[in-house]
N, C-alpha and C positions, 0 to 999 in steps of 0.2 A: 512498630507492631510486629508480632511474630507471624510466621507463615500460616500457622494454624488459625489464628484470629482472622487473617485476611480471607482464608478459604471459607471459614464459618460465616464471616460477614457477607461475603459474596453470595453464599448459598441462601442466607436469610434474606438478602436483598432481592433475590429472584421471586420471593413470595410477597413482596411489598408492592404497594401501588403509589407510594409517595414520590414526589419529584424533588430532587436535591438541587438547590440553587436554581430554581426554575428559569430565571431570566438571564443568568450569567453564562457566557460561552455558548449561546443558543445555536449559532450557525455551525460551529465546529462540532457540537454534540449531535446536531441533526445529520450532518454529513457523515460523521462516524457511525451513527446508528443505522443509517440507510446502507452504508457500505458493508457493515457486518451482516445486516439482514440479507443483502444481495448475495453475499458469500454463502450463507446458509441455504438460500433459495436455489442457487446454482448447484450446490452439493446435493440437495434433495432432487432436483431435476436430473442430475447425472445418475443418481442412484435409481430413480424411476426408469430411466432409459436403459440402464445396464442390468436390470433384473431380468431373469429369464421370462419369456412371454408366457410359458406354461405355468408359471408360479401362481399361487392363490391370489385372486384379484384384490383381496383386502391387504395383502402384503405389497403387491405391486403398486397400488394407489395409496393405500392408507399410511404405510410406513413413511414414504417420502413426504406426504402431507403433514404427518405428525412431526417429522424432523424439521420441515419448513416452518411450521407454527411455533415449535419450541425455539427455533433459531431467531425468528422475528421477535418473540417475547424476550429472549436473551439479549438481543440487540437493543431493545427498548429499555431493558432494566440495567444493562451494563453501563450505559452512558449516564445513569442516575446513581451509580455506586460511587460513594464519596471519594475514594482515591482516584478513580478514573475521571470523575466529573471535575475534581479540582485540577487535575492535569490538563484536561481539555479547556477549562476556563483560562488557565495560565497560557496555553497555546494561543487561544484567541486574543488574549491581551497582548502577547508578544507580536502576533501577526498585525495587530492594529498599529504597532509602533514602526513597522517596516515602511520605508519610503520607497514606493514602487516607481520604476522609471516610466517616463512618458513614451508614447509610441515612437517618436523620432529618436529618442535616446536608445530605445530597445533595438531599433533597426540599425543604428550606427554601431552599437556594441556587437550585434550579430554579424555585420559585415566585417568588423575587425577580427572577430574570432575565425570566420571562414577564410579570410585572406591569410591570416597567420597559419592556419592549418594547411592550406594549399602550399604556402611558402615552405613550411617544415617538411611536407611530403616531398616536394621537389628537391629540397636540400638533402634529405635522407637518400633519395633515389640517386642523386649525383654522387654522394659519398660512397654509396654501395658500388656504383660503377667504377669509381676511382680505385677503391680498395681491391676490387676484383682484378682490375688491370695490374695493380702493383703486385698482388699475390701471384698472378699468372706469370708476370715478368721474372719474379724471383724463383718461381718453380714450386711454390707452396701449393698452388692449385693446378691440377692437370686437367686438360680438356678431354 
């Protein structure tokens, strides 16, 4: 698809009410839609809080509400736009294939990572001290 067709398709999708592949990738699409909507609502709230207090009331309240409403509608529609929906359906199908570790496996792996990081930090600290001593003894570093 060309870039122009994608933009025109997305614009046309904003005025549609149909749901694309209604039952496929439902969880990922819902989470994505809610996340995009929250982004727009936070942006609208930030705009409302940063407008001058003395500005016209319709601008101070109405504009952020309009932006929030458009953002929520955009979030609802974008997850039903065919290319985005197909991607999210594929994401959910791949996530279903993941073998998640059990809690004991997760704790063991976490302990291994933390112990390794502490060991590496101590090793690097000791190497740093040794090289400083060598460089000072040679006269490369002056106190």
